[in-house]
N, CA, C and O atoms as a DFTB+ gen file, in Angstrom:
424 C
 N C O
     1  1     -85.424      42.330     -17.278
     2  2     -84.661      42.952     -16.153
     3  2     -85.312      42.357     -14.858
     4  3     -86.526      42.174     -14.765
     5  1     -84.427      42.074     -13.880
     6  2     -84.894      41.507     -12.672
     7  2     -84.125      42.248     -11.498
     8  3     -83.045      42.808     -11.683
     9  1     -84.715      42.207     -10.391
    10  2     -84.004      42.790      -9.173
    11  2     -84.290      41.813      -8.031
    12  3     -85.213      40.999      -8.065
    13  1     -83.440      41.952      -7.030
    14  2     -83.670      41.190      -5.835
    15  2     -83.066      41.870      -4.639
    16  3     -82.122      42.655      -4.721
    17  1     -83.696      41.503      -3.467
    18  2     -83.086      41.979      -2.180
    19  2     -82.127      40.936      -1.725
    20  3     -82.552      39.825      -1.406
    21  1     -80.824      41.230      -1.674
    22  2     -79.787      40.334      -1.424
    23  2     -80.015      39.441      -0.157
    24  3     -79.739      38.243      -0.096
    25  1     -80.593      40.245       0.908
    26  2     -80.807      39.499       2.140
    27  2     -81.797      38.299       2.030
    28  3     -81.826      37.372       2.840
    29  1     -82.583      38.417       0.968
    30  2     -83.558      37.266       0.855
    31  2     -83.013      36.038       0.077
    32  3     -83.720      35.045      -0.100
    33  1     -81.715      36.129      -0.392
    34  2     -81.188      34.979      -1.053
    35  2     -80.647      34.029       0.008
    36  3     -80.049      34.457       0.996
    37  1     -80.864      32.736      -0.210
    38  2     -80.440      31.651       0.697
    39  2     -78.959      31.536       0.741
    40  3     -78.326      31.375      -0.303
    41  1     -78.371      31.613       1.912
    42  2     -76.965      31.394       2.089
    43  2     -76.536      29.926       1.947
    44  3     -77.162      29.041       2.530
    45  1     -75.509      29.674       1.202
    46  2     -74.989      28.361       0.941
    47  2     -73.615      28.218       1.438
    48  3     -72.866      29.195       1.414
    49  1     -73.184      26.972       1.929
    50  2     -71.871      26.790       2.308
    51  2     -71.148      26.307       1.094
    52  3     -71.543      25.316       0.480
    53  1     -70.066      27.011       0.726
    54  2     -69.273      26.644      -0.443
    55  2     -68.221      25.603      -0.053
    56  3     -68.070      24.614      -0.771
    57  1     -67.497      25.775       1.039
    58  2     -66.675      24.817       1.606
    59  2     -66.717      25.188       3.173
    60  3     -67.139      26.285       3.539
    61  1     -66.277      24.257       4.039
    62  2     -66.308      24.709       5.469
    63  2     -65.571      26.047       5.630
    64  3     -64.444      26.270       5.185
    65  1     -66.311      26.883       6.294
    66  2     -65.732      28.256       6.724
    67  2     -66.034      29.323       5.643
    68  3     -65.782      30.499       5.902
    69  1     -66.590      28.959       4.381
    70  2     -66.885      29.847       3.402
    71  2     -68.386      29.754       3.039
    72  3     -68.863      28.729       2.552
    73  1     -69.130      30.893       3.301
    74  2     -70.512      30.857       3.073
    75  2     -70.882      32.045       2.019
    76  3     -70.182      33.056       1.969
    77  1     -71.891      31.888       1.276
    78  2     -72.253      33.013       0.316
    79  2     -73.635      32.982      -0.068
    80  3     -74.370      32.014       0.126
    81  1     -74.009      34.159      -0.668
    82  2     -75.296      34.284      -1.456
    83  2     -75.017      34.689      -2.863
    84  3     -74.276      35.633      -3.136
    85  1     -75.584      34.004      -3.687
    86  2     -75.353      34.199      -5.222
    87  2     -76.507      34.674      -5.947
    88  3     -77.621      34.190      -5.742
    89  1     -76.284      35.674      -6.852
    90  2     -77.311      36.169      -7.680
    91  2     -76.824      35.898      -9.064
    92  3     -75.634      36.056      -9.337
    93  1     -77.772      35.459     -10.028
    94  2     -77.359      35.025     -11.289
    95  2     -78.061      35.889     -12.382
    96  3     -79.283      36.040     -12.379
    97  1     -77.365      36.367     -13.176
    98  2     -77.848      37.163     -14.403
    99  2     -77.812      36.133     -15.554
   100  3     -77.652      34.932     -15.333
   101  1     -77.970      36.660     -16.814
   102  2     -77.909      35.818     -17.930
   103  2     -76.543      35.262     -18.248
   104  3     -76.395      34.124     -18.695
   105  1     -75.539      36.102     -18.004
   106  2     -74.150      35.750     -18.500
   107  2     -73.141      35.816     -17.293
   108  3     -71.946      35.644     -17.532
   109  1     -73.541      36.043     -16.087
   110  2     -72.663      36.099     -14.929
   111  2     -73.282      35.771     -13.689
   112  3     -74.505      35.830     -13.563
   113  1     -72.472      35.408     -12.706
   114  2     -72.972      35.201     -11.329
   115  2     -72.082      36.173     -10.364
   116  3     -70.896      36.436     -10.562
   117  1     -72.807      36.612      -9.383
   118  2     -72.105      37.423      -8.386
   119  2     -72.390      36.834      -7.025
   120  3     -73.484      36.342      -6.747
   121  1     -71.387      36.896      -6.194
   122  2     -71.512      36.226      -4.822
   123  2     -71.092      37.123      -3.670
   124  3     -70.075      37.794      -3.848
   125  1     -71.662      37.215      -2.643
   126  2     -71.298      37.976      -1.420
   127  2     -70.928      36.852      -0.509
   128  3     -71.797      36.053      -0.160
   129  1     -69.657      36.736      -0.092
   130  2     -69.173      35.642       0.772
   131  2     -68.601      36.165       2.084
   132  3     -68.051      37.262       2.171
   133  1     -68.754      35.357       3.056
   134  2     -68.041      35.442       4.335
   135  2     -67.069      34.352       4.431
   136  3     -67.416      33.235       4.046
   137  1     -65.855      34.545       4.913
   138  2     -64.887      33.524       5.166
   139  2     -64.304      33.641       6.549
   140  3     -63.887      34.713       6.986
   141  1     -64.285      32.579       7.188
   142  2     -63.680      32.510       8.597
   143  2     -62.226      32.291       8.577
   144  3     -61.724      31.425       7.860
   145  1     -61.505      33.092       9.384
   146  2     -59.971      32.985       9.427
   147  2     -59.517      31.550       9.613
   148  3     -60.038      30.796      10.435
   149  1     -58.495      31.201       8.791
   150  2     -57.879      29.902       8.812
   151  2     -58.498      28.886       7.870
   152  3     -57.937      27.814       7.647
   153  1     -59.664      29.228       7.314
   154  2     -60.302      28.258       6.439
   155  2     -59.819      28.425       4.987
   156  3     -59.417      29.504       4.554
   157  1     -59.880      27.322       4.278
   158  2     -59.330      27.314       2.926
   159  2     -60.303      26.752       1.824
   160  3     -61.048      25.796       2.038
   161  1     -60.240      27.377       0.713
   162  2     -60.858      26.820      -0.525
   163  2     -59.705      26.088      -1.223
   164  3     -58.695      26.659      -1.632
   165  1     -59.947      24.763      -1.323
   166  2     -58.774      23.909      -1.841
   167  2     -58.501      24.297      -3.353
   168  3     -59.355      24.820      -4.069
   169  1     -57.256      23.993      -3.745
   170  2     -56.997      24.275      -5.148
   171  2     -57.945      23.494      -6.091
   172  3     -58.199      22.298      -5.950
   173  1     -58.441      24.286      -7.059
   174  2     -59.376      23.776      -8.115
   175  2     -59.291      24.608      -9.381
   176  3     -58.562      25.595      -9.470
   177  1     -60.078      24.159     -10.365
   178  2     -60.159      25.070     -11.536
   179  2     -61.516      24.905     -12.077
   180  3     -62.218      23.935     -11.790
   181  1     -61.912      25.928     -12.923
   182  2     -63.176      25.944     -13.509
   183  2     -63.130      26.691     -14.876
   184  3     -62.141      27.358     -15.179
   185  1     -64.188      26.575     -15.683
   186  2     -64.155      27.204     -16.979
   187  2     -64.457      28.753     -16.866
   188  3     -64.268      29.503     -17.824
   189  1     -64.925      29.182     -15.679
   190  2     -65.270      30.506     -15.504
   191  2     -64.050      31.476     -15.303
   192  3     -63.068      31.179     -14.622
   193  1     -64.218      32.686     -15.978
   194  2     -63.375      33.789     -15.471
   195  2     -63.876      34.278     -14.158
   196  3     -65.091      34.363     -13.981
   197  1     -63.057      34.595     -13.253
   198  2     -63.418      35.016     -11.859
   199  2     -62.752      36.246     -11.435
   200  3     -61.545      36.357     -11.650
   201  1     -63.384      37.155     -10.873
   202  2     -62.872      38.354     -10.243
   203  2     -63.279      38.298      -8.753
   204  3     -64.451      38.182      -8.396
   205  1     -62.245      38.388      -7.921
   206  2     -62.597      38.347      -6.317
   207  2     -62.110      39.716      -5.854
   208  3     -61.023      40.202      -6.167
   209  1     -63.039      40.293      -5.066
   210  2     -62.803      41.629      -4.433
   211  2     -62.901      41.324      -2.881
   212  3     -63.836      40.695      -2.385
   213  1     -61.861      41.824      -2.194
   214  2     -61.775      41.676      -0.756
   215  2     -62.385      42.985      -0.148
   216  3     -61.781      44.057      -0.190
   217  1     -63.653      42.824       0.435
   218  2     -64.292      44.021       1.069
   219  2     -63.715      44.258       2.481
   220  3     -63.519      45.397       2.905
   221  1     -63.466      43.217       3.148
   222  2     -63.027      43.277       4.437
   223  2     -62.034      42.129       4.740
   224  3     -62.224      41.014       4.254
   225  1     -60.969      42.394       5.546
   226  2     -60.113      41.350       6.006
   227  2     -58.745      41.195       5.037
   228  3     -58.324      42.059       4.268
   229  1     -58.219      39.994       5.253
   230  2     -56.977      39.690       4.510
   231  2     -57.035      38.277       4.062
   232  3     -57.287      37.358       4.841
   233  1     -56.780      38.101       2.699
   234  2     -56.967      36.688       2.123
   235  2     -55.640      36.416       1.283
   236  3     -55.073      37.270       0.601
   237  1     -55.225      35.063       1.441
   238  2     -54.207      34.640       0.561
   239  2     -54.789      33.850      -0.568
   240  3     -55.505      32.866      -0.382
   241  1     -54.423      34.361      -1.867
   242  2     -54.833      33.545      -2.978
   243  2     -53.611      32.910      -3.584
   244  3     -52.502      33.444      -3.605
   245  1     -53.928      31.635      -4.114
   246  2     -52.821      31.001      -4.762
   247  2     -53.391      30.725      -6.199
   248  3     -54.484      30.190      -6.382
   249  1     -52.575      31.127      -7.174
   250  2     -53.033      31.022      -8.673
   251  2     -51.880      30.413      -9.356
   252  3     -50.826      31.040      -9.469
   253  1     -52.043      29.099      -9.863
   254  2     -51.018      28.440     -10.568
   255  2     -49.636      28.472      -9.789
   256  3     -48.578      28.649     -10.393
   257  1     -49.703      28.291      -8.399
   258  2     -48.557      28.135      -7.637
   259  2     -47.971      29.580      -7.047
   260  3     -47.086      29.661      -6.195
   261  1     -48.613      30.641      -7.645
   262  2     -48.137      31.978      -7.254
   263  2     -49.026      32.441      -6.194
   264  3     -50.239      32.287      -6.329
   265  1     -48.494      33.046      -5.051
   266  2     -49.172      33.522      -3.821
   267  2     -49.396      35.129      -4.004
   268  3     -48.527      35.885      -4.439
   269  1     -50.637      35.503      -3.619
   270  2     -51.029      36.921      -3.531
   271  2     -51.765      37.189      -2.299
   272  3     -52.757      36.523      -2.005
   273  1     -51.321      38.139      -1.562
   274  2     -52.069      38.425      -0.356
   275  2     -52.871      39.768      -0.630
   276  3     -52.320      40.820      -0.952
   277  1     -54.100      39.620      -0.480
   278  2     -55.007      40.841      -0.769
   279  2     -55.613      41.251       0.512
   280  3     -55.960      40.435       1.366
   281  1     -55.748      42.658       0.645
   282  2     -56.405      43.217       1.773
   283  2     -57.568      43.993       1.300
   284  3     -57.770      44.151       0.096
   285  1     -58.402      44.523       2.288
   286  2     -59.557      45.292       1.867
   287  2     -59.329      46.272       0.870
   288  3     -58.420      47.100       0.948
   289  1     -60.221      46.186      -0.162
   290  2     -60.153      47.210      -1.304
   291  2     -59.309      46.739      -2.435
   292  3     -59.124      47.472      -3.407
   293  1     -58.755      45.474      -2.349
   294  2     -58.135      44.877      -3.513
   295  2     -58.836      43.851      -4.151
   296  3     -59.641      43.184      -3.502
   297  1     -58.608      43.606      -5.500
   298  2     -59.174      42.597      -6.320
   299  2     -58.131      41.768      -7.012
   300  3     -56.972      42.168      -7.112
   301  1     -58.553      40.562      -7.512
   302  2     -57.718      39.788      -8.290
   303  2     -58.556      39.039      -9.365
   304  3     -59.699      38.666      -9.100
   305  1     -58.016      38.831     -10.516
   306  2     -58.630      38.091     -11.612
   307  2     -58.103      36.700     -11.834
   308  3     -56.885      36.536     -11.886
   309  1     -58.893      35.729     -11.964
   310  2     -58.437      34.376     -12.222
   311  2     -58.935      34.047     -13.581
   312  3     -60.148      34.048     -13.796
   313  1     -58.073      33.765     -14.517
   314  2     -58.505      33.366     -15.851
   315  2     -59.108      31.967     -15.868
   316  3     -58.791      31.171     -14.983
   317  1     -59.945      31.636     -16.813
   318  2     -60.499      30.266     -16.924
   319  2     -59.407      29.188     -16.912
   320  3     -58.339      29.290     -17.516
   321  1     -59.804      28.101     -16.129
   322  2     -59.075      26.794     -16.142
   323  2     -57.703      26.954     -15.493
   324  3     -56.837      26.114     -15.735
   325  1     -57.457      27.980     -14.687
   326  2     -56.228      28.066     -13.969
   327  2     -56.466      27.406     -12.581
   328  3     -57.550      27.576     -12.022
   329  1     -55.509      26.677     -12.020
   330  2     -55.611      26.042     -10.743
   331  2     -55.387      27.081      -9.717
   332  3     -54.358      27.757      -9.730
   333  1     -56.359      27.242      -8.785
   334  2     -56.345      28.282      -7.766
   335  2     -57.034      27.853      -6.455
   336  3     -57.839      26.924      -6.403
   337  1     -56.668      28.577      -5.437
   338  2     -57.372      28.444      -4.126
   339  2     -57.208      29.622      -3.261
   340  3     -56.603      30.612      -3.671
   341  1     -57.741      29.560      -2.035
   342  2     -57.553      30.781      -1.173
   343  2     -57.661      30.307       0.313
   344  3     -58.331      29.328       0.642
   345  1     -56.991      31.031       1.128
   346  2     -57.099      30.898       2.591
   347  2     -57.371      32.205       3.191
   348  3     -56.729      33.196       2.844
   349  1     -58.381      32.257       4.159
   350  2     -58.637      33.475       4.871
   351  2     -57.569      33.600       5.976
   352  3     -57.439      32.736       6.843
   353  1     -56.832      34.675       5.912
   354  2     -55.891      34.953       6.909
   355  2     -56.624      35.544       8.195
   356  3     -56.299      35.232       9.340
   357  1     -57.537      36.337       7.912
   358  2     -58.510      36.885       8.916
   359  2     -59.945      36.645       8.386
   360  3     -60.168      36.251       7.241
   361  1     -60.873      36.905       9.282
   362  2     -62.229      36.897       8.914
   363  2     -62.389      37.800       7.660
   364  3     -61.753      38.854       7.668
   365  1     -63.102      37.533       6.670
   366  2     -63.138      38.208       5.402
   367  2     -64.556      38.339       4.882
   368  3     -65.402      37.476       5.115
   369  1     -64.804      39.439       4.170
   370  2     -66.075      39.590       3.398
   371  2     -65.495      39.785       2.006
   372  3     -64.580      40.577       1.779
   373  1     -66.101      38.988       1.044
   374  2     -65.596      38.993      -0.392
   375  2     -66.774      39.224      -1.260
   376  3     -67.923      39.007      -0.876
   377  1     -66.463      39.674      -2.453
   378  2     -67.487      39.681      -3.597
   379  2     -66.730      38.964      -4.775
   380  3     -65.658      39.355      -5.238
   381  1     -67.387      37.935      -5.167
   382  2     -66.837      37.120      -6.319
   383  2     -67.798      37.307      -7.526
   384  3     -69.021      37.319      -7.389
   385  1     -67.184      37.449      -8.681
   386  2     -68.004      37.517      -9.920
   387  2     -67.459      36.489     -10.922
   388  3     -66.250      36.338     -11.094
   389  1     -68.376      35.806     -11.560
   390  2     -67.923      34.731     -12.473
   391  2     -68.714      34.914     -13.846
   392  3     -69.889      35.274     -13.915
   393  1     -67.922      34.623     -14.883
   394  2     -68.512      34.592     -16.246
   395  2     -67.975      33.430     -16.928
   396  3     -66.755      33.265     -16.958
   397  1     -68.859      32.517     -17.541
   398  2     -70.309      32.617     -17.462
   399  2     -70.870      32.285     -16.194
   400  3     -70.153      32.173     -15.200
   401  1     -72.227      32.103     -16.161
   402  2     -73.041      31.823     -14.909
   403  2     -72.477      30.657     -14.268
   404  3     -72.003      29.760     -14.966
   405  1     -72.482      30.581     -12.987
   406  2     -72.086      29.363     -12.130
   407  2     -73.377      28.571     -11.849
   408  3     -74.045      28.714     -10.824
   409  1     -73.667      27.720     -12.857
   410  2     -74.885      26.897     -12.718
   411  2     -74.787      25.979     -11.427
   412  3     -75.791      25.711     -10.768
   413  1     -73.562      25.527     -11.113
   414  2     -73.473      24.744      -9.802
   415  2     -73.832      25.555      -8.532
   416  3     -74.108      24.992      -7.473
   417  1     -73.818      26.777      -8.667
   418  2     -74.094      27.653      -7.509
   419  2     -75.608      28.072      -7.393
   420  3     -76.038      28.674      -6.409
   421  1     -76.372      27.715      -8.458
   422  2     -77.792      27.964      -8.322
   423  2     -78.557      27.270      -7.379
   424  3     -79.763      27.495      -7.277
């Protein structure tokens, strides 16, 4: 078992306008992200199942060409290998969970 103070985790820029802190367990990664209005995570895919929760703000998600607008209190799941991306409509705070671990975010 391990514990961590989230504020001690180094913040990483994921793409311009999206920064986050990631904590990694044996089988999953969780991230606390800030996104600036108007910035985009380009369309991409990965082997991880992903759940994104919008804690604050309004975010446009695109999954396999379908658009979803999520506001604070809403979550969305992205199955492995689906092409997806997101654009912050407003400044946002997000929580992302990935299974398996995002080794590339360590």
